[in-house]
C-alpha positions in Angstrom: -9.8 8.7 -6.1 -11.8 8.7 -2.9 -11.2 10.3 0.5 -7.8 12.0 1.0 -6.3 14.1 3.8 -6.0 17.8 2.9 -2.2 17.4 2.9 -2.5 14.8 0.1 -4.7 16.8 -2.3 -3.2 18.8 -5.1 -4.3 21.8 -7.1 -6.5 20.8 -10.1 -8.3 17.9 -8.3 -12.1 18.1 -8.3 -14.1 17.9 -5.0 -16.5 15.0 -5.2 -18.9 16.1 -2.4 -19.5 19.3 -0.5 -16.7 20.2 1.9 -17.8 21.6 5.3 -15.8 23.0 8.2 -15.9 21.1 11.4 -18.7 23.4 12.7 -20.8 22.7 9.6 -20.2 25.8 7.4 -20.1 25.0 3.7 -16.6 25.8 2.4 -16.7 24.2 -1.1 -19.4 22.7 -3.2 -19.2 19.4 -5.0 -17.5 19.9 -8.4 -15.2 22.7 -7.3 -11.6 22.6 -8.5 -9.0 22.8 -5.9 -6.3 25.5 -6.1 -3.4 26.2 -3.8 -5.5 29.0 -2.2 -8.5 26.8 -1.5 -6.3 24.0 0.0 -4.7 26.6 2.3 -8.3 27.8 3.3 -9.4 24.2 4.0 -6.3 23.8 6.3 -7.1 27.0 8.0 -10.6 26.0 8.7 -9.5 22.7 10.2 -10.7 20.4 7.4 -8.8 17.0 7.7 -10.2 15.0 4.8 -12.1 15.5 1.6 -13.4 13.3 -1.3 -12.0 14.0 -4.7 -13.0 12.7 -8.1 -11.2 10.7 -10.7 -7.5 9.9 -11.1 -6.0 13.3 -10.4 -3.7 14.7 -13.1 -2.4 11.4 -14.3 1.1 12.1 -12.9 1.3 8.7 -11.2 -0.2 9.8 -7.9 -1.3 6.8 -5.8 -4.2 7.4 -3.4 -5.0 5.2 -0.5 -8.5 5.5 1.0 -8.1 5.9 4.7 -11.2 5.4 6.8 -12.4 8.0 9.3 -11.6 5.5 12.0 -8.0 5.1 10.9 -7.5 8.9 10.7 -9.1 9.4 14.2 -6.9 6.6 15.7 -3.9 8.1 14.1 -4.8 11.5 15.4 -5.1 10.1 18.9 -1.7 8.5 18.7 0.0 11.5 17.3 -1.6 14.4 19.1 0.3 13.9 22.4 3.5 14.6 20.4 2.3 18.1 19.5 0.9 19.2 22.9 3.5 22.0 23.3 3.2 23.1 19.7 0.7 25.6 18.2 -0.8 23.6 15.4 -3.2 26.4 14.5 -0.5 28.1 12.3 1.4 27.0 9.3 3.8 25.2 8.9 3.1 23.3 12.0 -0.5 22.5 11.0 0.7 20.8 7.8 3.3 18.9 9.7 0.7 17.7 12.2 -1.7 16.6 9.3 1.2 14.9 7.5 2.1 13.0 10.6 -1.5 11.8 11.1 -1.9 10.7 7.4 1.6 9.0 7.5 0.7 7.1 10.7 -2.8 6.1 9.4 -1.3 5.0 6.1 1.4 2.9 7.9 -1.3 1.3 10.1 -3.5 0.6 7.1 -0.7 -1.0 5.2 0.1 -3.2 8.3 -3.5 -4.3 8.3 -3.3 -5.3 4.6 -0.1 -7.3 5.3 -1.6 -9.3 8.1 
């Protein structure tokens, strides 16, 4: 499936490679199965993207691989809209991450259409 934002992953997906916090602490090892709790922990630790294996649960989920550059550019474009918002707490953290992934996906699709 590839690299997804934490907002895009779902319980039951398998982590393809070790997941580390931005400061480098190991949070999940490769091969771990994601649960609602682990996804919440990843968000709390500030993890933005992770690599997951396979095709998910087969429920028709479509994944788009977003590059780190696309996500970083999207974050720069979106961040100013959240300057007066505390994004360290839910649900604003999820909204912020969704806005980043939505903007990055939109820009990625625009590149494909050019």
